C-alpha positions as a printed NumPy array, in Angstrom:
array([[  0.   ,   0.   ,   0.   ],
       [  1.11 ,   3.5  ,  -0.792],
       [ -0.253,   7.008,  -0.354],
       [ -0.88 ,   9.777,  -2.857],
       [ -1.789,  13.336,  -1.941],
       [ -4.335,  15.125,  -4.115],
       [ -4.152,  18.901,  -3.662],
       [ -7.331,  20.755,  -4.615],
       [ -7.277,  24.159,  -6.308],
       [ -7.896,  25.784,  -2.896],
       [ -4.821,  23.927,  -1.502],
       [ -6.913,  21.467,   0.518],
       [ -5.007,  18.196,   0.717],
       [ -6.653,  14.78 ,   0.425],
       [ -4.465,  11.751,   1.135],
       [ -5.554,   8.446,  -0.385],
       [ -4.093,   4.979,  -0.04 ],
       [ -3.553,   2.902,  -3.158],
       [ -2.454,  -0.479,  -4.376],
       [ -0.056,  -0.588,  -7.326],
       [ -1.717,  -0.933, -10.72 ],
       [ -4.759,   1.229, -10.003],
       [ -5.117,   4.477, -11.987],
       [ -4.952,   7.875, -10.313],
       [ -8.506,   8.498, -11.527],
       [ -9.813,   5.334,  -9.887],
       [ -8.042,   6.121,  -6.625],
       [ -9.602,   9.591,  -6.619],
       [-13.091,   8.301,  -7.46 ],
       [-12.898,   5.485,  -4.885],
       [-11.887,   8.007,  -2.229],
       [-14.425,  10.694,  -3.235],
       [-11.672,  13.221,  -3.97 ],
       [-13.472,  16.416,  -4.99 ],
       [-12.449,  17.755,  -8.393],
       [-11.989,  14.431, -10.191],
       [-15.042,  13.293, -12.122],
       [-13.837,  10.517, -14.416],
       [-16.976,  10.836, -16.557],
       [-15.787,   8.426, -19.259],
       [-14.782,   5.733, -16.774],
       [-11.119,   5.819, -17.698],
       [-11.332,   5.608, -21.49 ],
       [ -9.233,   8.739, -22.156],
       [-12.254,  10.32 , -23.798],
       [-13.369,  13.218, -21.607],
       [-10.542,  14.976, -19.744],
       [-12.428,  15.157, -16.416],
       [ -9.572,  13.527, -14.509],
       [ -6.903,  16.105, -15.346],
       [ -4.14 ,  16.217, -12.748],
       [ -0.961,  18.237, -12.576],
       [  1.835,  16.054, -11.268],
       [  4.494,  17.592,  -9.061],
       [  7.576,  18.081, -11.245],
       [  9.81 ,  15.751,  -9.245],
       [  7.291,  12.905,  -9.729],
       [  6.406,  13.467, -13.388],
       [  8.92 ,  11.025, -14.903],
       [  7.476,   8.222, -12.763],
       [  4.093,   8.591, -14.521],
       [  5.319,   7.354, -17.905],
       [  4.83 ,   8.9  , -21.324],
       [  1.433,  10.239, -22.427],
       [ -0.059,   8.53 , -25.485],
       [ -1.126,  10.477, -28.563],
       [ -4.783,  10.151, -27.465],
       [ -3.956,  11.573, -24.044],
       [ -1.967,  14.423, -25.606],
       [ -4.953,  15.238, -27.815],
       [ -7.322,  15.366, -24.814],
       [ -4.873,  17.472, -22.809],
       [ -4.488,  19.912, -25.716],
       [ -8.114,  20.956, -25.138],
       [ -7.58 ,  21.617, -21.43 ],
       [ -7.33 ,  25.356, -20.674],
       [ -5.405,  24.78 , -17.438],
       [ -2.839,  22.436, -18.961],
       [  0.591,  22.591, -17.395],
       [  3.926,  21.119, -18.424],
       [  3.356,  18.188, -16.039],
       [ -0.342,  17.605, -16.807],
       [ -1.652,  14.07 , -17.173],
       [ -5.045,  12.433, -17.326],
       [ -5.434,  10.461, -14.125],
       [ -7.05 ,   7.565, -15.975],
       [ -3.851,   7.07 , -17.961],
       [ -1.481,   6.995, -14.986],
       [ -1.358,   3.544, -13.43 ],
       [  0.33 ,   3.567, -10.074],
       [  3.475,   1.724,  -9.095],
       [  5.075,   1.223,  -5.703],
       [  7.56 ,   3.937,  -6.701],
       [  4.704,   6.478,  -6.578],
       [  4.251,   6.155,  -2.814],
       [  4.265,   9.714,  -1.474],
       [  3.464,  11.356,  -4.823],
       [  1.599,  14.657,  -4.895],
       [ -0.751,  15.73 ,  -7.672],
       [ -2.582,  19.032,  -7.974],
       [ -6.085,  19.447,  -9.335],
       [ -7.016,  22.283, -11.678],
       [ -9.787,  24.695, -10.734],
       [-12.011,  23.317, -13.494],
       [-12.227,  20.006, -15.319],
       [-13.303,  19.865, -18.967]])
């Protein structure tokens, strides 16, 4: 088990436990983290699970696919370390990771 901290736009922190292999979106939904909707159920088709990964953790999230890049290109609050939570599957190396949530989801 590991822990990930989701930081809301108002800087409220929500710590959630996870098991490796589960997506950031699913962890957020399972823990009722406000600001993550996951409307498409993790199909990389809606952009409602946008997270901004802390820079020192970004490389651990892997490389975004072309589909993810296309969805992120429509996100007004996109940052250099933006990812869709549904596309980031956790590993044990992500224990302690922090992700920030944008003010608005698509």
